[in-house]
VEXMIPA-970777 format. One record per atom (N, C-alpha, C): residue in one letter; x, y, z. Coordinates in steps of 0.05 Angstrom, whole numbers, plus 5000, padded with zeros to 4 digits. Example, Ala and Ser with C-alpha at 12.3 -4.5 7.8 and 13.67 -1.06 7.14 Angstrom:
REM residues 2
A526448865156;A524649105156;A526449345156;S525749555142;S527349795143;S525850015157;
END
This chain:
REM residues 633
M149631474387;M151331554364;M153631404363;V155131334386;V157531194385;V157130874378;I154830774388;I153730484381;I153430484354;K152030674343;K151330674312;K154030704293;A155630874303;A158330904291;A159630604289;L159630494313;L161230224313;L159930024295;L157330014298;L155729814279;L156029884248;D156030144239;D156430224214;D159430134203;G161430184226;G164030094220;G164329784215;S162829664230;S162929344228;S161829254200;L159429404194;L158129324163;L160229414144;K161329604145;K163129724125;K165529544118;G166429384141;G168629234136;G171529364136;V173729284137;V176229364140;V177729374113;G179029634109;G180729644089;G179529704062;K181129684041;K179929764014;K178129554005;F178329314013;F176529114002;F174429024021;H173929174044;H172029184063;H171528874074;K174028804084;K174428524096;K173028504125;T171828274133;T171128224159;T173128224182;P173428394200;P175528354216;P175228114237;I177428024243;I177427794262;I177127874289;F178528074297;F177928224323;F177728544320;P176328664340;P175128534368;P172528404364;C171928254381;C169328124382;C167528294400;S165628484386;S163628644402;S161128484416;I160328564436;I157728444447;I155928664449;F153428594440;F151028774441;F149228694460;Q148828884480;Q146728834503;Q144128874498;I142428714502;I139328734493;I137828744521;M136128974520;M134129064544;M131629164539;N130029044552;N126829114548;N127029394556;G125229534540;G124829834544;G126830004534;V128929884523;V131530044512;V131630014481;N131929704473;N132229674445;N131029424435;K129729254453;K128828974445;K126328944431;K124929174433;K122129114420;K121629354397;P120029294380;P119529514359;P118929794375;T117329794396;T116630034410;T118730164424;D121130034431;D123330154447;D124630364429;A125530574442;A127130804429;A129530704414;N130730514418;N133130454403;N132930174391;Y130830094382;Y130329844369;Y131529854342;D132330094332;D133630124307;D136530054307;L137730084330;L140329954338;L140429654339;F138529564352;F138329224349;F138129134323;K136629264305;K136229144278;K138629194264;L140129424267;L142729464256;L144929254266;A145129194288;A146528964301;A146228724287;L143428634284;L142728374270;L143728384242;K143428604226;K144628634201;K147628584202;S148828704221;S151628714220;S152428374227;T151028274246;T151527964252;T151127794227;A149127854210;A148327694189;A150727734167;K151927964167;K153928004144;K156827974158;R157428054181;R160428014192;R160727824215;L158627664225;L158727474246;L158627624275;Y159027904274;Y159528034299;Y157428264298;P155928344318;P156628274345;P155328024357;N156627914383;N154727724397;N153027874409;Y151227714426;Y149127834442;Y148827754472;C147927924488;C147927904515;C145127984527;N143427814536;N140827904544;N140928014574;V141028264578;V140928344606;V138328274618;D136128224607;D133528204624;D133127884631;W135327724632;W135127434637;W134327424666;S132727194671;S131527154697;S133627154721;V135927084718;V138227094738;V138627384749;N138427554729;N139327824733;N137028034744;E134927874749;E132428004764;E133328224784;G132128474783;G132728654802;G135128834796;Y136128834772;Y138229004767;Y137229294763;D138929534764;D138229814761;D138529894736;K136829984719;K137030054689;K138430304690;E138430464710;E139730694708;E143230684716;N143830414725;N146230384731;N147830164715;P149130214694;P149930014677;P151729784692;K152829864715;K154829664730;K153229464738;T150229464741;T148529244748;T147829084725;Y148729144701;Y147828964677;Y149328714679;T148628504662;T150228264662;T152728294650;A154628184667;A157528214657;A158227964642;T160527964626;T161627764612;T164027614620;M164427664648;M166327534660;M165427484689;G166927264703;G165627194726;G167927194749;C167127214775;C169027234800;C167827074820;L169227124845;L168326934871;L168627154892;D167127064913;D166727214938;D169827204953;G170327434965;G172827494976;G173327285002;Q171527195012;Q172227015033;Q172526705027;E172226665000;E173226394990;E175926354995;V177126095001;V179726075008;V181125954982;V183626044979;V185425944961;V188025854972;T189825674960;T192125574967;T194325664948;Y196325794957;Y197725924937;Y201225944949;L202725964934;L205825984940;L206726304928;F207626424949;F208726724942;F211826704947;D213526734931;D216526714935;D216826444950;K215526214945;K215525974953;K214825924984;K213426114994;K212326125019;K209426035017;L208225855032;L205525745030;L203625955043;Y201125995028;Y199126145043;Y196625975038;V195025945059;V192125835056;V190326055069;E189126235051;E187926455061;E185526555042;S183826735048;S181526825031;S182826955007;F181127014989;F181927174965;F182327444973;E180727544992;E181127835001;E183827885011;R184727685030;R187427725041;R189427705021;M189227535002;M190927504982;M191327744966;W188927874957;W189028124945;W190728324963;N190128364988;N191728565002;N194428495004;R195328255006;R198028185011;R199428254983;M198228194963;M199428264936;M199428564929;S197828694941;S197429004940;S199829124953;Y200829004972;Y203229124987;Y206029054971;A205528874952;A208328784941;A208328894913;F205928954897;F206229014872;F203929234867;E204029324844;E202629604835;E199529524828;I197729674841;I194929654835;I194329824810;Q192829694794;Q192329864768;Q189229834761;H188530044746;H185230054741;H184829904716;Q182829774711;Q182129654687;Q181429894669;Y182429884641;Y181630054623;Y182330364628;N181230474651;N182230774653;N182030844683;E183031064692;E183331134720;E180631164734;D178531204719;D175931264731;D174830964739;N175530734726;N174230504729;N174730394761;P172630334774;P173430214801;P174229954804;N174029794780;N175329514781;N178129564776;L179829354791;L182429364791;L183929124785;Y186229124781;Y188028874777;Y191028914787;I192328694791;I195128714797;I196328504783;D198628564767;D200128354755;D202328284775;L202527984774;L204127864794;L206527734787;K208327684801;K210927514798;K211527324821;N212727114814;N213326914833;N210826834852;V208726814838;V206126714853;V205026464836;E204626244854;E203426004839;E200825934859;I198925854846;I196425764859;I195825464856;Y194625344876;Y194325064878;Y192224984854;D192924784839;D191124684819;D191624374822;Q189424254829;Q189823924841;Q190823754817;K190123864788;K191223684767;K194023754759;N194623994767;N197524084757;N199324144782;N198524074806;N200024134829;N199924454835;F201824594825;F201424904828;F201924984796;T200125214791;T200525364766;T200925664770;K202725764751;K203226014755;K200726234752;V200826434769;V198826634771;V199726894756;K198626964736;K199827204719;K198527474733;R195727444743;R194327694750;R192327634770;I191727804789;I189227774807;I187628054800;I185127964801;I183128204793;I180928224816;R180428454818;R178028524836;R176328744824;N173728634825;N171328814815;N169428844835;I167629044825;I165229084844;I162928944829;S161528754844;S159828584833;S156928594850;E154828544836;E151928514849;E150628294844;D151428124822;D149727904817;D151127694825;W149927524841;W151527304856;W149827064858;L150926814856;L149426594860;L150726414884;D149126294899;D150326104921;D149825824911;V152225674902;V151825404892;V152725224913;K150425044919;K150824834939;K151424554925;F153524414933;F154524154926;F153323914941;S153923694934;S152923444948;S154823364969;N156923494972;N158723424993;N158623615014;G156823785016;G156424005034;G157724265029;R159824275008;R160924525001;R159124694985;R159324974991;R158125164975;R160025374966;L159325474945;L161025684936;L159525904924;L160426154933;L159126414926;L160326534906;C159226574880;C160326664858;C158526844839;T159627004826;T158127144807;T156726954786;T154727054772;T152826914757;T154326784733;D156526914724;D158126834701;D160726714706;H161226634734;H163626514736;H163526224724;P165326134710;P165625884698;P166425654713;F164825414711;F166025174724;F166324974702;G168424794708;G169124584690;G166924344695;I165324294682;I163024124687;I163423824672;I163923634685;I164723344671;I162423274649;D163623244628;D161823124604;D160523394590;K160823664602;K159523874587;K161624084579;G163824084596;G165624294588;G165224514609;V166024754600;V165925004617;V162925104613;V162025124640;V159225254641;V159025444661;K157625684651;K157125884673;K155625824694;A156025964717;A154225874739;A151325924736;C150926144722;C147926184714;C146425944698;D148425784684;D147325564665;D147625314680;L148525284706;L148525034717;L145724914725;T145724654726;T143124524728;T143524324750;K141524254764;K141824064785;K142423814772;G144523694782;G145523434775;G148123454761;D149223704752;D151623754741;D153723624759;K155923514752;K157923404764;K160723564760;L162323594779;L165023694775;L166623624794;F169523654789;F171723554805;F172023704832;I172623594856;I173023734880;I175923604892;D176923764909;D179423704923;D179023504947;K180123274944;K179623104968;K181623104989;K183623304983;K185623305004;K186523595003;Q188523685019;Q189423975024;Q192623955024;Y193524135007;Y196224155006;Y197324295027;C199624195039;C200724285060;C203624215058;K205524325078;K208124275082;K208624195111;N210824065116;N211223965140;N214224035150;S215024285150;S217824355146;S218524545173;I216424655187;I217124835210;I216824705236;D218524735252;D218824625283;D217424845295;Y215224755310;Y213424955329;Y212624805354;N213024915376;N212224795402;N209624725402;P208624455405;P206124395402;P204524475426;D205724535449;D203924655473;D203024965460;K205125085453;K204025355443;K202025365420;A202325145405;A200225115381;A197625085395;W197324915415;W194824875429;W193625135438;L195625295453;L194625545466;L193525745443;L194925755420;L193925905399;L191225825387;G191025565387;G188525465375;G185825555392;L186625505418;L184925575440;L183925855438;I186226035439;I185626305439;I184326435414;L185026305390;L183826375362;L180826355367;C179926135379;C176526085378;C175226225403;D176526265423;D175126285449;D176626505466;G178326665452;G179926865466;G179627165457;S180327365474;S180227615464;S183027735475;Y184027935456;Y186527995460;Y187328305455;K185128455450;K185428725442;K186428915469;D185128925487;D185629085513;D187028885533;A186328635534;A187528435553;A187128185538;L189127975549;L189127705539;L187127535559;V184727485547;V182827335564;V181727075545;V181426855563;V179926645548;V177226565565;S175326535551;S173126455567;S172026175563;I171426035583;I170725735584;I168025705605;A167225465603;A164725445617;A165225395646;A163825465664;A164025455693;A164725195705;K163424995691;K163324725702;K164424575680;E165724345686;E166724125674;E168824195651;E170324425655;E172424535640;E174624585655;D175124515680;D177324555696;D179824465686;D179824225671;D182124125656;D183324325636;I181324485622;I182424695604;I183824925616;E182524995644;E183525195658;E186525165670;E186624895678;E189424795689;E191424805668;M190724705644;M192724675622;M193124915615;F191325115608;F192025375600;F193925525620;R193825495645;R195325605666;R198125485660;V198025225664;V200825095661;V202625185639;R201125155611;R202825185587;R203225495581;M201625695592;M202325945590;M205026045603;K205125885630;K207525945646;K209725825636;E209525595623;E211925485611;E212725565585;C211025665568;C211425745541;C211926055540;F210826225556;F211326505556;F211726665582;N212126505602;N212726595631;N210826765640;L208426705634;L205926895646;L204026745664;D203226885683;D201326755704;D198426815694;T196526705706;T193726725699;T192126785726;K189726875720;K187626925744;K185026875730;T183326695745;T180726635738;T178426785754;V176626905738;V174227035748;V171826925736;L170126895758;L167326745754;L165726995747;R164126915724;R162227115716;R159527005714;E157627115728;E155026995733;E153027145715;R151527035697;R149727205680;R146827165681;G145927055705;G143426955710;G141926775690;E140226805675;E139026645658;E140726555634;K142726715630;K144926665606;K146926455618;G147026435642;G148826195653;G151326315669;T153126155671;T155326235687;T158026135669;Y160126305669;Y162626205655;Y164926345673;K167526275659;K169826335675;K171526495652;D172526695663;D174626885646;D177226815657;I179226735638;I181826685650;I183626885637;Y184527075657;Y186327305648;Y189327205651;V190527305633;V193127285630;V194627525640;L196327495661;L197727735675;L200327845669;Q200728105667;Q203128225657;Q205228145676;N207628115666;N209728025684;N212128325682;E214428295699;E215828495699;E217328535672;Y217528405653;Y218828405627;Y217128505606;N214528575611;N212428645592;N212028465570;D212128195579;D211827995560;D209227955548;L207028045566;L204628025556;L203828175535;W204828445532;W204528615511;W205928485484;Y208028375488;Y209228235463;Y207528015453;L206327875473;L204927615465;L201927715448;R200827945460;R198228025447;R199128125421;S201028285415;S202328385390;S202628115372;Y204027925382;Y204527685366;Y202227545358;I200327525377;I197627415370;I195727555348;F195827825352;F194528015332;F195927935303;E198227955302;E199827915278;E199027625262;M199027405283;M198527165273;M195927115261;F193727235278;F191027235270;F189727385252;G191127615244;G190027815229;G187827955236;G187328035258;G185328205267;G184428165297;Y182628335304;Y181828325334;Y179128175334;R177528275317;R175028125320;R174827875306;K172827705320;K172827425311;K172427395283;Y170727565267;Y170227575241;Y172527595226;D174727765238;D177027795219;D179127625224;R179227425241;R181027245247;R181127025228;Q184026915226;Q184726715210;Q186426505222;I186526265214;I188526075218;I191226175210;P193226235226;P195626335214;P196326165188;N197726295166;N198626105145;N201025925150;E202726015169;E204725855178;E203825585188;V201525545201;V200625315212;V200525085190;F200125145166;F199724945142;F202724875135;S204824985146;S207624885143;S208724795171;W207124765192;W208324665213;W208624355210;K210124225229;K210223935227;K207623815241;R207323585234;R204623485239;R203523495267;K205523395288;K204323425314;K203623715321;S204823905314;S203924185320;S201224255305;K201024175279;K198424175270;K196224065284;V196723815293;V194323675312;V193923825338;A196123935347;A195624075372;A193824355368;F194724475351;F192924715340;F189924665337;L189524415323;L186824345317;L185224245342;A186924135361;A186124035386;A185024305404;G187024505403;G186124755417;G183224865406;M183124885381;M180324965370;M178124795375;I178324565379;I176424365387;I175624375417;D177824425433;D177424475463;D175824745467;A176024935448;A175225205450;A171625185438;D171725065418;D169025125402;D168324835391;G169324645396;G168424425384;G166824185399;Y165723985384;Y164423785399;Y165123545385;L164523325399;L164623035390;L162122945389;N161022805369;N158322705367;N158322425352;S156322265356;S156321975343;S155122035316;Y156121905294;Y155321905269;Y153521645263;N150921645261;N149321445257;N150121205276;N150721275302;N151121045322;N153320835311;Q155220945293;Q157420775282;Q160220905293;H160721135287;H163221235298;H163221535304;T165121675313;T165321905325;T166222135303;I164922345301;I165622575285;I166422845301;V168022985293;V168223245306;V166723475291;Q165623665304;Q164023865296;Q164924125305;I165824305288;I166724585296;I164824815284;G163924995300;G162025215288;G163525465288;S162725635266;S164025895268;S162026065249;T162126325254;T160526525236;T162526655217;N165226575219;N167426675204;N167726455181;K166926545154;K167126365133;K170026295126;E171626485125;E174526435118;E175626235141;L175126285166;L176226085190;L175125795182;A172425795178;A171425515174;A172525355154;L173125505131;L174325375107;L177125275113;Q178725475129;Q181125375136;Q181225145158;Q179425115175;Q178924895191;Q178424665173;L177024695154;L176524415138;L179124345122;A180424575115;A183024515099;A185124385120;L185124485145;L187124365167;L186724085170;A183724005173;A183123745179;A184123565154;Q183523655129;Q184123465107;Q187323495105;S188823695108;S191623665114;S192923435131;L191123355150;L191823165169;L190722885159;G189322875136;G188222605131;G185522525138;M184222775146;M181322725155;M179422815138;P178122695121;P176422845100;P174123005112;A174123235107;A172023405120;A169623555101;N167423565111;N165223725096;N164823955115;L163624155098;L162524395108;L159524455105;Y158024545127;Y155124575123;Y154424855134;H152524985122;H151325255129;H148925215146;N148425325165;N146525335182;N145225655186;H142625675183;H142025925196;H142625985224;Y143726205228;Y144526295260;Y142326285280;T140326425274;T137926435295;T135526525275;K133126465287;K130626555274;K130526855272;E131726985295;E132027305294;E133527395271;K135627245262;K137427305242;K137527125221;P135427105206;P135026865187;P137426935163;R138427135160;R140627165137;R143027105146;A143627075174;A146127025184;A147026725180;I149326685180;I150326395172;I152226315194;R151826055202;R153625945222;R154825715204;Y157425705202;Y158725495188;Y159425245203;R159224965196;R159524785214;R161424585198;V164024555208;V165724355195;V165624065209;E165423865194;E165423605206;E167523425193;F168723255208;F170523075203;F171122855221;P171622595213;P171922375229;P174822435247;I174122335272;I176822375290;I178822175289;N181322195295;N183421985295;N184621985325;K186221775327;K187321745355;K189221925365;E190922055345;E192922275354;E191122505363;L188822565351;L187322835360;L186122755385;I185122525391;I183622415416;I185922455439;D188022385430;D190122395452;D191022665458;T190422865439;T191523155445;T189523335455;I187023275451;I184723435461;I184823415492;V184523635506;V184823665534;V182523605551;C179923705541;C177823715557;C176423465554;E176123335581;E175123075585;E171823065576;K170523285580;K167923345574;K167323295543;K169423395528;K168923365499;K168923085493;L170522935506;L170722625498;L168622445510;I166522565519;I164722385536;I163222215507;N162622335487;N161322235465;N162822025450;F165422025456;F167121885438;F166121555437;E165821425416;E165221175413;E167420995397;E167921055380;E170120895364;E171121045338;Y173621005331;Y174721115308;Y173321035283;A173121225264;A172421115240;A174721105222;E174120885202;E176420875181;E175921125163;P178021285160;P177421515145;P176921445115;K174521485106;K173921425076;K174821675060;P176521635040;P177121845019;P174421985011;L174722245010;L172422414996;L172222304965;E169622354957;E169422284927;E170922494911;E171922424889;E173522614873;E171722804860;T168722764857;T167122914844;T164822994862;A163223214858;A161023324870;A158923364853;I155823324864;I154023384846;I152723674855;V152223824835;V150824064841;V147824044851;E147124134873;E144824074886;E142624304884;K143924544888;K142024794891;K143525014878;I142125214865;I143225474855;I141325704865;N142225804883;N140226034892;N141426324888;P139926534882;P141026784879;P141726904905;A143827074906;A144827164933;A145127484924;N143427624934;N143427904926;N145128104945;Q147328184935;Q149228314952;Q151128514933;K152328714943;K153928894926;K156328904942;C158928744932;C161328764946;C163328684926;Y166128664935;Y168028604918;Y168028274910;S168728254882;S169227994875;S171827944865;Y172927714868;Y175927674860;Y176327424841;D178527444822;D179027224807;D182227264801;V183127054788;V186227024780;V186426924751;T188426994739;T188926894713;T191526734719;T190926434709;T193126234713;T193926144689;E196225984688;E197325914664;E195925654655;S194525484676;S193325254669;S190025294662;E189325544668;E186425634668;E184725554685;Y185925394705;Y184525234730;Y185725334756;F184325314778;F185525324804;F183225214825;N184325154847;N182425054870;N181725254890;V178825314896;V177825514914;V176125364929;S176525394957;S174825294975;S174224984970;G176224834960;G175924574954;G174424484929;V173624664916;V172324624886;V174424694867;Y174624524846;Y176324554824;Y175124754803;S176324964799;S175025204789;S176225294763;H174825414743;H176025484718;H176325814724;N178525914716;N179126204716;N177926344693;C177126584694;C175326714675;C176626894655;R179326894655;R180727094638;R182726974625;T183226964598;T185626874582;T188127034585;Y190126994574;Y192627144580;Y194327064557;N196227244552;N198427214529;N200927074545;G202226934530;G204626794540;G206827034540;A209426944546;A211827124546;A212127194520;D212627454514;D213227574493;D216127544479;I216627394460;I219327354449;I220527574438;N219027784431;N219628034423;N219928254438;A219528204465;A219428454486;A222228594481;E221928844482;E223929044482;E225629044505;E227829174503;E229629214527;E228429404547;G228229284575;G226729434594;G223429384597;V222729234581;V219829144576;V219528894591;N218028814610;N217428554618;N216228374597;P217328154590;P216127944568;P213327884574;Q212327864602;Q209927764612;Q207728024607;T208728254598;T206628504593;T204528404579;K201828444588;K199828394569;K198228594556;D198228844570;D197029064560;D198229144534;G196429194512;G197229284487;G197829044465;R197728794477;R198328594458;R195728484446;G195028244457;G192428094449;G193527854428;N191027704422;N191127494406;N190427594377;L192827554357;L192327644332;L190427474315;A190727224319;A189327034301;A189226754310;P187126634312;P186826324321;P186326114299;V187425914300;V186525704280;V185825474296;T183125344290;T182825134311;T182924874297;I184024654308;I184324374298;I182224224317;I180124084297;I177823954307;I179223674311;L179923604336;L181323344339;L179623104333;P176823094339;P175522834331;P175422764303;K175622984285;K175722914257;K178322754249;I180222844260;I182822734254;I183022464269;A181622404288;A181522134303;A180221934286;M177522044271;M176121884255;M177321814232;L178721994220;L180321944196;L182921764199;S184221814220;S186521664227;S185521324235;K183321294243;K182121024248;K181520894223;E180421024204;E180020944177;E182520874163;L184721014166;L187020934155;L188220714167;A187920684191;A189420444207;A187520174198;N185220244196;N183619994189;N184319884160;E185020084141;E185620024114;E188719884112;K190120014129;K193119924130;K193719654144;Y192119604165;Y192619334180;Y190219164180;S190718914179;S188118714180;S186918724206;N188518724229;N187618754254;N188618964273;P188219204266;P189719404281;P189219424311;T191419514325;T191219514353;T190819814360;E190219884383;E190320154394;E192520294389;Q194720184391;Q197520334386;Q197520434356;D196720254338;D196620334311;D194620584306;Y192620554320;Y190720804317;Y192321054331;K193521044351;K194721274364;K196921344347;N198821154332;N200721234317;N199821414291;E197521304276;E196621434255;E195421704261;F194421714288;F193022004295;F195522194299;L197422104313;L199622304320;L201322404293;V201322224273;V202322304249;V200622514235;L197922474232;L196422654219;L195922904238;L195922894264;L196123134279;L198623274277;E200723194273;E202923374268;E203223514240;Q201623364223;Q201323504198;Q199423734199;R197123704216;R195223884218;R196224144234;I198124084253;I199024324269;I201024464250;S202224334234;S204224474212;S202324634193;D200024544184;D198224714172;D197124944184;A196624904208;A195625104227;A197625344226;K200325274230;K202125474230;K202625604204;D202525494184;D202525614156;D200025804153;M197725714162;M195625904159;M196026154177;L197026104202;L197626354218;L199726524208;L201726414194;L203926574184;L202626734159;E200926634145;E199826764121;E197826994131;R196526944155;R194927144164;R196227374175;Y198627274188;Y200227504200;Y201427674176;E202327544157;E203727724136;E201427894125;Y199127804121;Y197027964111;Y196228204128;M196228144153;M195528364170;M197928564171;C200528494167;C202728664171;C202628854143;K201528774125;K201528944099;K199129144102;Q197329144117;Q195429354121;Q196729624130;S194929814123;S195730084130;S194530144157;P195530334173;P194230424198;P191430494197;E190430584171;E187930664173;E185630414174;S186830164175;S185129934178;S184329914205;A185830054224;A185030044252;A186130304264;Q184530504249;Q185730754258;Q185430864283;F183230764297;F182930854329;F185230734345;M185830464339;M187830334354;M190430484352;Y191330564327;Y193730664323;Y193830924332;E191831104328;E191931394338;E192031424369;N190631214380;N190731224411;N192631064424;H194530934411;H196730814418;H195830574437;T193530434426;T192930204443;T194529944442;M196229954422;M197729714415;M200629754421;L201629584438;L204429564446;L206429574424;G208329794429;G211029784413;G210629894384;Y208630024377;Y208330114349;Y210430354346;K212030314320;K213830534312;K213330564285;E212030854280;E211430944256;E213630854235;D215830944239;D218130874218;D218530574213;E217830374231;E217930114225;E215429964215;G213230104216;G210930004207;G209429824227;I206829724214;I205329574232;I206429304245;E208329224233;E209328964244;E210929004273;S211729264274;S213029314299;S210729324325;A208529334319;A206629244343;A205528974341;L204928874318;L203628604316;L205628384321;K208028424323;K210028234332;K209828124362;H208528334375;H208128274406;H205928114411;G203828094392;G201227924395;G201927634394;T199727474397;T199827184394;T198527084374;L199626814364;L198726704341;L197626414354;A195126344356;A194126154373;A193225874355;V194525694362;V194025424351;V191825284370;G189525274363;G187025224381;G186524904374;Q185224804395;Q184124524393;Q181424474407;I180024294396;I177324254410;I176923944406;G175423814428;G174323564428;G176323344435;L178023424456;L180123184464;L178622944473;S176522994493;S175222774507;S174022604484;E172522714464;E171322544444;E173522394427;T175822504423;T177822364407;T178822124423;L179022164451;L179921924466;L177721704466;Y175321764461;Y173121584462;Y173221434438;I174021594411;I174121464386;I176521274381;L178921374394;L181221194393;L181420964409;L180821054436;L181520844458;L178520754473;G176520854469;G174020774481;G174020884510;C175421084518;C175421214544;C176121494543;N175621614560;N176321934562;N178821984584;H179322214587;H181522274603;H181522244630;L179222154641;L178922064670;L180021824676;T180721654656;T182121424660;T185021434656;D186521244670;D189421264667;D190421234637;K189321054628;K189521014597;K189421254580;G186821394582;G186121604569;G187921844573;M188221904599;M190222114611;M193022074599;E194021834598;E196821824588;E196821894557;F195221834540;F195121904514;F194422214510;A192722304528;A192022614527;A194622764533;K195922694552;K198822804555;K200422804531;E200622594518;E201922544494;E201222754471;I198422774467;I197622934447;I198423254457;E197723304481;E198423584489;E201523654488;Q202823474494;Q205823494490;Q206623554461;L205423414441;L206023504416;L205123744410;F203023864415;F202024144412;F203924354426;N204724284449;N206924444460;N209524444448;T210624234439;T213124204430;T213124344402;K211424294386;K211124444361;K211124754364;C209324834381;C209025134383;C211425274392;K212725134413;K215725214422;K217525244398;E217725004385;E219025014358;E218825274340;Y216225294333;Y215625514315;Y216025794327;K215725794354;K216526064369;K219126154365;K220925954369;K223526014370;K224826044338;K223525914321;K224425874293;K223526164278;Y221026234282;Y219926484267;Y219926724289;S221026724308;S221026944328;S218327074329;L216026924330;L213427014334;L212326854357;N210126974371;N208926864396;N207126654390;F207826404378;F205826204377;F205126074405;G202825984407;G202025854432;G199425664428;V198925504447;V196525334446;V194625444466;Y191925394452;Y189825434471;Y187525284466;Y185625214486;Y183225044484;Y181025264475;T180225204450;T178025364435;T175625364452;P174225564456;P171925604469;P169725474451;K167925314464;K165825174445;K163825334439;L163925604426;L162025774423;L160825744396;S162525764377;S161525784350;S163425614330;V164725414342;V166225244323;V164725074303;G164825114278;G163224944260;G164324664253;A163224524235;A164024264224;A166424254215;
END
């Protein structure tokens, strides 16, 4: 009954003249056995939806039975195809919170933000999907350095894909997570194909501001990978050929923490023999304080729960190297690569830790790759992660265990990672767990070394925010109306004009003509948006009765009329076809220095004019990249 009422309302139109509403954009889900075929009980609703689309453009359609969604539960709508996408909680992001650097998993970021800000339910209190609005948080975006984060989202998701790239990276994401694919634009994970190319991060952002004792750093790296500290502080090493680790651990533990050690030989028969090095309590109870400090630094007792402390990425270089050397002494190996040079390999079953190890190596200028191996034949679903990177001299000089260095042959000249990677495999990954996403100002961010598109749009600061209301408030606002400027059309016209005006036009002539025309079109878009805004403000509340009766729009005051609510929404000057425009005018796209330089000039013009209009008219003008869903010629 509800769906029929919504579709009947769509067909009827809005207001006295039954106009087609611009928003909201409704989505009709199609499902076998429910509404897809004439024999289905609700096929009449499908026919009604098609009739509405033919007359009113909406609804759009979502096929729940697509192949990637195989195995969903018809009795549980939460398993149906979603229209937004997220990432696994163990994927790693780099961000600043109150200017402090963090390099950690999405899950830890969520937990950290939940202590500082209020958790809210999406749509209603019964919805298990949550979000947190953020302040003073910026996330790393390799093209924009850092971009502001407006919101972090946590959903419960069941439909996942494991996307493997040519550089060894893999990303676990929901089927509808968007990727920025070169020459294709934004593509959902479910629509990726083998051979798709996207940008990756060839380095890792870090700071070098904190002085930390390198000997302590080595101890922490060793304990992180090979120690336990819940009931006692113990490090386990091989019984043979690791006496140098034992001795260095003893010496540095005494010098750094004033604690002695004791070694116990453990014989396990067929499983081999090893040594446990126990740290002993002293009269000042320093061991208890050290164990508490280690727990706080590593974030947990179990190896699965541990992480590289965030502050390591802000230590000075020598301390970073020492920490990495400690991990290699504990869990790493040196091997020859194609009999040419030596690489480091570190293994872990902890995904977040492996991604952090990769990030730490890259922060030191050693380009790293991450590979997934099945742990054992008995546990085929279990994954062991292997990080590989070429070794350098300062790391060789810092590693303690001589046994580890036996396979060293020669240094490799670090070759910078490629700026792009190719999609090699897309495999379903059936699991039910939390998924995470962020809303960023640039609409992009880096996650686990992959340049990713975030899935939600946002409203800019509200120029008409009332006293006591945060201008960045999103709920109850929304985009009132968009106007899209099709840039390639302007490029073709400006090129024709330049050819008529000049006997031998230069690229600069083409650019000048284009910018003049573009400024005119932006002004036209502004006039169109103002006209639409004035039209909406003249409507009565009955045009959107549900919204007004249920107070879904921010700031509505009956005595002031509809404009009291609409003035908080956004008026979007959209654009499409930037890459094609650059090809028309310059013969290259934004991946070249020449193309990027002019692309920035174009975007600056959009930004400048919208800021000007926002101030002049006291309305929330903004710029956005129009989704390439239904833009006509």
